[in-house]
N, C-alpha and C positions, 0 to 999 in steps of 0.2 A: 454509358453512364459515367459521369465524372466521379473520381475516387479521392479519398482523403489524402492530403500530402502531409507528411510528418518530417520533422528534423530533430535529431537528438544527439547528444554527445555522451558516450559511455566511458567511464574512467576505470580501468582495471589494469593489472600488470600483464605484460605480453606473455601469451601462452607458449610453452614449448613442449613438443612431443605429444600433442593431443591427437585423438583419433577423429575421423570425420564422420558425417552422417551416413546412415545406410540407405537402402532403396527398397521399394516394392513391399512396404509393410501394409498388412491388412488393417483397414480402419473400421472393421465391423463393430457395431455397438456392443455386442456381447463378448468381444475379445478383450483381454487385458491390454492396457496401454503399453506400447513398446518404447524403448529408448533407442534413438537412432545413432548408430556408429558404423564406421567402415567395416568393422569385424562382425556386424550383425549381432549386436549384443543379445544375449539370451536371457537378460533380466526379465522377470515376470512380475506383474503387480500382485501385491498381497491383497487379501480381502480387506474391505473397509474396516478400520479399527473401530472397536466399540468405544463408548464414551470413557474418557480418562480424566474425569474431573479430579483435580487435586494430585494427579500422578506426576512424578518427576519427569522432566524433559531430558534428563541427562543422557539416558541410554537410547531414547527413541530416535533422536536425530542421527546419531551415529557419525557425526562429522568431527574431524580432529580439531582441536583448538588452534586458533590462529592468533599470533601476536598482533596487538594493535599497532598501527603505523604511527600513531601519535598519542601521547598521553597529556597533551596540553589542553587545558580548559579554554573554551572560546571566551572572548572578552564579553564581560557582562553588559548587556544592552538594556536600554530603558524599555519599559512595557509600552506597547502601542495603545494609544488612547482611541476610543471610539467617540466621535464628537457630535453625534446627531442629537438634536434637541428632543427631550422627552416630553411627550404630551400625555398626561394622565398616567395610568399605571404601566409598568413594564409588562408587555403582553407575550404570551406564548403564540407562536405563529404557525403557519401551515407546515405540513410534513414534507421534509426531504426535497428541497429545491434541487434541480439537476444542474450541475456545473456545465456552463457552455463555454467558459473561457479556458485558456490554456496556461495561464499564470506562469509559474516558474519551472514548468516541466519541459521547456524547449520543444514543445509540440506545436506546430503551426498548421492551422487549417487551410487547405486549398478551397474547400467548400465547407459549409456548416455541417456539423456532425449530426448524423441521423441515427446513430447506433446506440445511443445511451438509453437502454431500457431501464426504467427507473425502479429502484427500491423494491427488489423482489422479496426481500426477507424482512419480517418483523415490521410491516408497514403500519401496524395498529398503534404503535407508540407515538406519543405526541412529540413534536419537534420544536425548535426555537429558531426564530429568524434572527440572524446575527445583527442586522441593522437595528433591531429594537432591543438589544440585550443590555446596552450600557447607557447610562444617563450622564450627560455633562453637567457640571456644576455641583456634583456631590462633594461633600467634605468629610474629612476624617475617616475615609474608607466606607462611608455609608452612601446608599443611593436614596435620594430624597425627591420629593415632588415640588421642589422650590424652597423648602425650609431648610436653610443651611444647618448641617450637622445632625439632623433628626432622621430616623429611619421610618419610612412610611409603611403602612399596612400592606400596600400594593406590592412592595418589594418582597415581603415575606410570602405573599401569595405566588410570586413569580419564581423566586429562588429559595431553596432551603437555606442556602448560605451564599454569601459573596466572600471569596477568598482572595486576598491580595498578597502576593509573594514579594518579599524583600529579604536581602541577605541579613540585614540587621534585625528585622522584625517581620513576622508573618501575622497578618490580621485576619480574623474570621468574624464576619458580621452575619449572625444567624445561628442556626442549630445544626446538629448532625455531624460536626467536624471539630477536631481539636488539633492543637499545635504541640508537637514534640520536638523541640529544638528547631532544626531546619526542615522537619518533615511535617506534612499535614496528613492526618488520619481521618478518613470519612467512615463513620460507623452506622449510618442509617441511610435508607433509600431516599432519593430526591434528586433535585437539580442544583448543581453547584457551579456558579459563575466564577471563573478563575482568571486572574490577570497578574502581570508583574514578572519579575526576573529573580531567579535564585541560582547561584553558581555552584552550590553543592547541597542539594535538597532532594526531596522525593514526595510524590503524591501517592498515598496508599488508600486503597478501597478495601475495607474489611467490615462487611455488613452481615446481617442475617442472610441465610441461604436464599430466601425468596425475595429479597429486596432488589429493586432495579435502581441503578445510579446513572445519571447523566453528568459528564464533566464538560462544561462549556468553556472552551479555550479561546481567550481573547488576547492575542499577541503575547502568549506565554513563552518564557524561555526558562527551561529547567535542565540543569546538568546534575547528574548523580554520579559520584565518583566510585561508589561501591555496589551498584545494583541498577535496576530499572528506574527510569525517570518517572514512569507511571506503573505502579504495581497493583494489579487487581488480585488480591488474595482470596476474597470471597464475595460473591454477589450472584444473583440470578442472571443478571445481564449488566454489562457496563457499556454505555454509549459515549464515545468521544465526539463532541460536536465542535466544528470549527467555525468561529464567528466570521460572517461575511466581511471582506475587506481587511482581514488581519492575517498575519503569518506567525505561526508559533514554531518553536524549535525545541527539540528534545534530544538529549545526548546521555548515554549511559557510560559506565565504567566498571572496573573491578574484574573479577573472574568467576562470577556465579554461574555454575553449570546447570542449575535447576531453573532459576528465574532468569532466563537468558535472553531477554529482549529489551530494547529501549522501552517499548510498551509490552508488558508481559501480563497475561491474564490466565487465571485458572478456569475461568468461565467464559461464556459467550461474549465476544467483543465486537462492537459495531462502530464504524467510523462514518461520519456524514457531515454535511454542512458545506457552505460555499467559500470557506476560507482555505488557507494553505497550511501545510505542515511539513517541516523539514525534520527528518529523523537521521541521526548519525550514530551508528553502532560501533563501539570500541571493544565490546565484549563478545557478542555472538550475533544474534538475529536483530533485524530492525523491529518488526512486529512479530510476536510469538504468542501462541495460545495453546493451552491444553484442551481447549474446546474448539468451537467454531470461530472463524474470523470473517467478518462481513464488511466489505467496502461498498458503501452506497453512493457517496459523492465526496467532493473535496479534491484538492490538488496536493498530492503526496509526492515528496521527493525523498527517496530512501537510499542511503549508502550504508552497507553493512559488512562486517567481517565475515559473517556466514550468510545464511539465507536472508533475502530482503523481507519476505513474509513467510512464516512457517506456522503450520497448525497440525495438531495431532488428529483432529477430526476433519472438518471441511473448511475450504476457503471459497467464498462467493464474492465475485466482483460484478456489481450491477450498474455501476456508474463511476464518475470521477475521472480524474486525469492522474495517472500513475507513471512515475519514472523511477525504475528500480535498478540499482547496480549492486548485485550480490557478490560477495567474496567467494561463495561456494555455489549455491543455487540462487536464481533470481526469486522464483516462487517455488515453495515445496509444501505439498500437502500429503500427510500420511493417510488421509482419507480421500475424499473426492475434491475435485476442483470444478467450479461452475463459473463460467464467464458469460454474462448476459448483456453487458453494456459497458460503456466507458471507453477510454483509450489507455492502453497499457504499453509502455515502452520498457522492455525488460532485457537485462543481460545477466548471464551467469558468471561465475568466477573463472579462475585460470586453471583449476584442477581438471584433469582429463575426464574424470568420471562424473563431473557435475553438470547440471542442466540449467538452461535459462528458465524453463518451465518443467516442473516435475509433479506428477500426481501418481500416488501409489495405487489408488483405486480408479474410479471413473473420472474422465475429464470431459465435461459436457460444455459445448459451445453453442450459444443461441443468438449472440449478437455482440456488438461492440467491435473495437479495433485492437488487434494485438500485433506488435512488432517485436520479435524475440530473436536475439542473436547470442549464440553460445556454443559450447562444445557438443551438447546433446539437447534433445527436447522430447517431452512426452507428446505423442500425437493425440488428438481428441478421440475418445471412444465413440462419441456421438457429436455430430455437427449439423446445424441447420443450413449451412452453406458449404460449398467447396472450399478447400484451403490449399495452400502451397507450402512445401518445405524444400528449400534449396540446399543441396550439398555443395559447399564451396571448397572443401578439402583444405589444402595448405594455402590457398590463395586468400583466405580471410585474415589478412595481416592487420596488426594494430594500425589505426589511422586510415583504413580503407574507406572509401566513400561507396555506400551501398545505394543504388538507385533502382527502384521498383517501378515497372510500367504495366499499365492495364489498358488493353486495347489501343496501344500506341501512345498513350498519354502518361506522363510521369505521375505516379501515384504517391510515392514516398521517396525522400532523400535522407539517408541516414549516414552519419559519420561515427565510426567506432574507434575508440582509443585502445581497445583491447583486442587481442586475436580471437577469432571465432571460426567455427567449422560448419555451422548450419544456421540458416535464417528461416524462421517460420512467420508467415503472414496470415492472419485471420481477419476477414472483412465481410460485412454484409453486402459489399459491392460485387463480390465474386459471383459469377453465374456461369452455368455450363455453356461452352462455346466461346467464352471470352478468351482473349490472348494475354498471357502473362509473360513478362521477360525481366531479366535481372542484369544489371551492369555493376562491375566493381571498378572504381576509378576510371569510369568512362568506357571500359571495355566490355563488350557483350560476353556474358558468361553462360547464358542458357535461356530457353523459352519453352513454352508449352501452350497448347490449346486446353483450356480448363475443362476437365471432366468432373463428373459427380464425385464427391468424397475427397480422398487424399490425392494430391498431385505432387510427385517428387521429381525434381529436375536436377541434372548434374550441372553444377556451375564451377567446376574445378578449373 
């Protein structure tokens, strides 16, 4: 069976003195996940943490602070307009379209993706189709049905408010949100359509405990110099929805050790939609949550000082295209990690003890594609398919070309700009009896006949 071909570039500092992957680890479902190192690390997984709503993230991550490489703000760009003609009212559309494109994530399909299991969590909430979210011809920040400058009743039925970000003036058309200088504070549940650019501002969600909030991003660019670009202080659940055909960009700053993500949420955070989102962390994590983090769809490109995605409870990836370059860990869950779909290209940082993929409790894999390169990796505690971990030792130098083959055909072609010591490949294409092999810079480094469960090969 033909297998997915991927290409990506991972940008990190060259690793020195790191240890390599270990071998022969038991992948039994009831055993705690292991961390692969040459020294056969004796780290064990802690029990799944209980809910920590509102708790500080300062001590839980335990990672040392890292200085930002750059403190310059990106040039302020104009908001991307959505130009489709509006017919009738702005409508809510069907739930959670699956992303089939590979957008800005440098992931190229050899065949169409079959592994994006869709929307495993919270599928009962209504979604918004990005193509129907914005009306051309509106004036004065209002969306109208052809009457210049007037706000139609259909807009109020579709969005609780429409928020337009500008450095000189932020406008709110609707209810449930207020402006505090260069910050927008959302204080009631609902759907908020957000567009525009602000070079030093913040979107704050601070509602009643049982309120659900959806932030619909349409070509948004937000840089916050002293905290998260999006800060969810209180809500039952916050959904970030990416409008189809748009790219949004979020950047944080400062040195906040508690609210330490470009997107930071004290409560359940969900990301979906057919648009793209670029996240640049100057403080700590890319996406961070005291509760669950759920990625259902969208094209995410995350570069972070610390972990690309971090959660105190659970991380679930059920779809989308993710490219993550973490300064410490690529993905880190203090609870469970569940991957059921999507395509994830992940690299960890340059520190010896950090991982491309780390789960403190169970790591459950049932579908989707994962290509992970780093110093260590947590093996799945349960997997619906066989998987391969290659120990490359010191041969995983920065700039090495990693070529993966399945049954004699090239499955993936990866180029890494940072040093790495192990490569993990998870794929629904793997089957018992198949042939797996790995090349670095065109040189054969190891192969195996795929057996059930975990397959470790030496590629030193």
